[in-house]
Wavefront OBJ file of the C-alpha trace (Angstrom):
o trace
v 0.000 0.000 0.000
v 1.213 3.478 -0.901
v 0.196 6.607 0.913
v 0.638 10.256 0.000
v 1.198 12.852 2.706
v 0.475 16.527 2.038
v 0.712 19.322 4.634
v -2.851 18.629 5.852
v -3.769 15.311 4.217
v -2.428 11.771 4.388
v -4.170 9.603 1.799
v -3.477 5.935 1.092
v -4.182 4.445 -2.319
v -6.953 2.221 -0.923
v -8.769 5.298 0.447
v -9.199 3.827 3.929
v -7.909 7.089 5.452
v -6.132 5.000 8.090
v -2.936 7.050 8.140
v -4.732 10.397 7.973
v -7.006 9.485 10.875
v -3.924 8.311 12.756
v -2.505 11.825 12.363
v -5.771 13.346 13.560
v -5.816 10.978 16.539
v -2.407 12.220 17.625
v -3.481 15.873 17.385
v -6.784 15.198 19.136
v -5.019 13.447 22.015
v -2.981 16.623 22.524
v -6.178 18.680 22.584
v -7.613 16.221 25.119
v -4.537 16.643 27.333
v -4.795 20.439 27.114
v -8.454 20.429 28.143
v -7.726 18.043 31.009
v -4.889 20.325 32.171
v -7.090 23.419 32.494
v -10.217 21.633 33.714
v -9.766 22.501 37.419
v -9.256 26.198 36.736
v -11.860 26.946 34.071
v -15.639 27.230 33.932
v -17.809 24.942 31.839
v -18.301 27.716 29.265
v -14.539 28.172 28.879
v -13.988 24.409 28.552
v -16.683 24.227 25.891
v -15.130 27.152 24.014
v -11.732 25.460 24.257
v -13.254 22.310 22.797
v -14.504 24.203 19.754
v -11.215 26.045 19.368
v -9.028 22.957 19.412
v -10.892 19.637 19.220
v -13.779 20.661 16.967
v -11.480 22.242 14.401
v -9.520 18.979 14.181
v -12.630 16.807 13.928
v -14.563 18.900 11.420
v -11.789 19.744 8.939
v -12.288 17.657 5.780
v -14.665 15.307 7.600
v -16.854 14.852 4.497
v -13.963 12.867 2.962
v -12.770 10.690 5.848
v -15.774 10.709 8.187
v -17.316 7.595 6.617
v -14.193 5.506 7.239
v -14.321 2.644 9.725
v -11.256 4.204 11.395
v -13.382 7.205 12.407
v -14.326 5.220 15.494
v -10.834 6.007 16.847
v -11.670 9.712 16.679
v -15.056 9.126 18.292
v -13.464 7.415 21.306
v -11.239 10.419 21.967
v -14.121 12.828 21.406
v -16.170 11.010 24.055
v -13.196 11.088 26.414
v -13.002 14.875 26.026
v -16.745 15.244 26.608
v -16.486 13.234 29.841
v -13.594 15.405 31.008
v -15.520 18.618 30.324
v -18.602 17.313 32.131
v -16.604 15.720 34.950
v -18.166 12.322 34.255
v -16.784 8.873 34.965
v -14.781 7.018 32.323
v -17.649 4.616 31.613
v -20.479 7.149 31.670
v -22.726 7.342 28.624
v -22.015 10.458 26.566
v -25.292 10.590 24.654
v -26.994 13.077 26.980
v -23.704 14.882 27.636
v -23.386 15.725 23.941
v -26.909 17.150 24.013
v -26.295 19.123 27.201
v -23.208 20.721 25.640
v -24.829 21.270 22.230
v -21.952 19.381 20.623
v -22.445 16.950 17.750
v -20.960 13.447 18.017
v -18.573 12.781 15.137
v -21.151 10.867 13.080
v -23.683 13.666 13.470
v -20.978 16.210 12.599
v -20.139 14.184 9.483
v -23.839 14.129 8.569
v -24.184 17.878 9.122
v -21.066 18.739 7.121
v -21.971 16.552 4.163
v -25.539 17.900 4.049
v -24.183 21.443 3.880
v -21.776 20.360 1.130
v -24.648 18.935 -0.912
v -26.809 22.035 -0.520
v -23.935 24.320 -1.513
v -23.280 22.233 -4.628
v -26.819 21.279 -5.655
v -26.003 21.946 -9.307
v -23.638 18.947 -9.244
v -26.462 16.580 -8.273
v -29.396 15.275 -10.300
v -32.932 15.085 -8.948
v -35.149 12.058 -9.530
v -37.422 14.200 -11.704
v -34.495 14.815 -14.073
v -33.828 11.097 -14.476
v -37.336 9.639 -14.793
v -40.879 10.943 -15.144
v -42.561 8.697 -12.601
v -44.366 10.833 -10.040
v -43.611 9.523 -6.546
v -43.021 10.946 -3.092
v -39.296 10.920 -3.925
v -39.674 12.895 -7.162
v -37.812 15.909 -5.797
v -35.216 13.911 -3.909
v -31.721 13.626 -5.324
v -31.048 10.760 -7.692
v -28.981 7.981 -6.092
v -26.654 6.503 -8.759
v -26.193 2.764 -9.010
v -22.906 1.742 -7.425
v -21.417 -1.605 -6.412
v -17.987 -0.498 -5.248
v -17.798 0.109 -1.493
v -15.204 2.826 -2.030
v -17.653 4.772 -4.214
v -20.544 4.187 -1.808
v -18.475 5.698 0.996
v -17.542 8.690 -1.165
v -18.908 12.209 -0.830
v -21.270 12.120 -3.830
v -23.028 8.840 -3.096
v -23.117 9.208 0.701
v -24.119 12.856 0.463
v -27.045 12.022 -1.803
v -28.423 9.330 0.508
v -27.918 11.366 3.665
v -29.561 14.471 2.199
v -32.543 12.471 0.919
v -33.164 11.043 4.380
v -33.720 14.454 5.969
v -37.320 15.088 7.058
v -39.276 16.662 4.208
v -40.183 19.604 6.417
v -36.489 20.474 6.639
v -35.708 19.905 2.962
v -38.587 22.200 2.033
v -37.016 25.175 3.833
v -35.905 27.648 1.160
v -34.026 30.055 3.423
v -30.395 28.892 3.799
v -29.989 30.103 7.374
v -33.234 28.504 8.540
v -32.287 25.282 6.747
v -28.865 25.131 8.431
v -30.372 25.861 11.822
v -33.093 23.236 11.358
v -30.556 20.582 10.334
v -28.298 21.464 13.265
v -31.128 21.307 15.780
v -32.427 18.049 14.309
v -29.001 16.435 14.685
v -28.434 17.894 18.150
v -31.828 16.622 19.274
v -31.091 13.081 18.129
v -27.312 12.978 18.744
v -26.729 10.143 16.279
v -23.904 7.748 17.119
v -23.796 6.169 13.662
v -25.163 6.504 10.135
v -27.328 3.465 10.818
v -29.062 5.388 13.613
v -29.590 8.318 11.270
v -31.102 6.181 8.504
v -33.313 4.254 10.941
v -34.561 7.345 12.721
v -37.654 7.843 10.541
v -39.234 4.852 12.250
v -39.498 6.828 15.485
v -39.919 10.490 14.689
v -43.161 11.132 12.852
v -43.942 14.766 13.509
v -41.547 17.669 13.428
v -42.922 21.179 13.520
v -41.048 24.409 13.147
v -42.074 27.672 14.762
v -40.396 30.855 13.644
v -40.075 33.896 15.826
v -38.267 37.230 15.598
v -37.541 36.313 11.956
v -34.212 34.793 12.975
v -34.732 32.007 15.506
v -36.087 28.544 15.002
v -37.601 26.262 17.578
v -37.777 22.591 16.731
v -40.485 20.627 18.486
v -40.212 16.911 17.874
v -43.057 14.632 18.830
v -41.775 11.098 19.265
v -44.638 8.664 18.914
l 1 2 3 4 5 6 7 8 9 10 11 12 13 14 15 16 17 18 19 20 21 22 23 24 25 26 27 28 29 30 31 32 33 34 35 36 37 38 39 40 41 42 43 44 45 46 47 48 49 50 51 52 53 54 55 56 57 58 59 60 61 62 63 64 65 66 67 68 69 70 71 72 73 74 75 76 77 78 79 80 81 82 83 84 85 86 87 88 89 90 91 92 93 94 95 96 97 98 99 100 101 102 103 104 105 106 107 108 109 110 111 112 113 114 115 116 117 118 119 120 121 122 123 124 125 126 127 128 129 130 131 132 133 134 135 136 137 138 139 140 141 142 143 144 145 146 147 148 149 150 151 152 153 154 155 156 157 158 159 160 161 162 163 164 165 166 167 168 169 170 171 172 173 174 175 176 177 178 179 180 181 182 183 184 185 186 187 188 189 190 191 192 193 194 195 196 197 198 199 200 201 202 203 204 205 206 207 208 209 210 211 212 213 214 215 216 217 218 219 220 221 222 223 224 225 226 227
């Protein structure tokens, strides 16, 4: 196996992102140590801000490319360790509610958020179902999912982005204002705090009603009724 290392990217020819994620793991461990070092002297707000300054920037940079790799679990373990440190929780404590309390997205939710924004910013690069066939279905205005057998392609930005975007609740996809759309997606992901793509794709079985109430022309409240 051959890998290519650029100033910010380490890519192997099999596109597993193993070496690149290894580099990120090393940097994230340093961020974890820094947060642990200041924990006793700083408030929760400062620790959260420090997380976004150091850890979040490492996790989110280029995540649409490597976030779907199986090696991303290594990053997730360190992210959970940092969250437990910030919240002063035990090593074995569940982080699901802690992520929600801090308004921080788990890595898989961050990957989902980043790739959805990528798709919406580059909509002209994607085909809709209505452009491919004339059959009128509920998915007519969804993006067309190309046929693909190769796992490498299925894990790529185009294919994964198409499927992830299509799975958003219709009430979110129908939002025409970019800022309201971003806020709705963010709140939807924060509310559910997905730990995997499987959770994201299976979520429609549980959430049936999502209503959006606008106020002051700038804020968005998401009320989810779980039936």
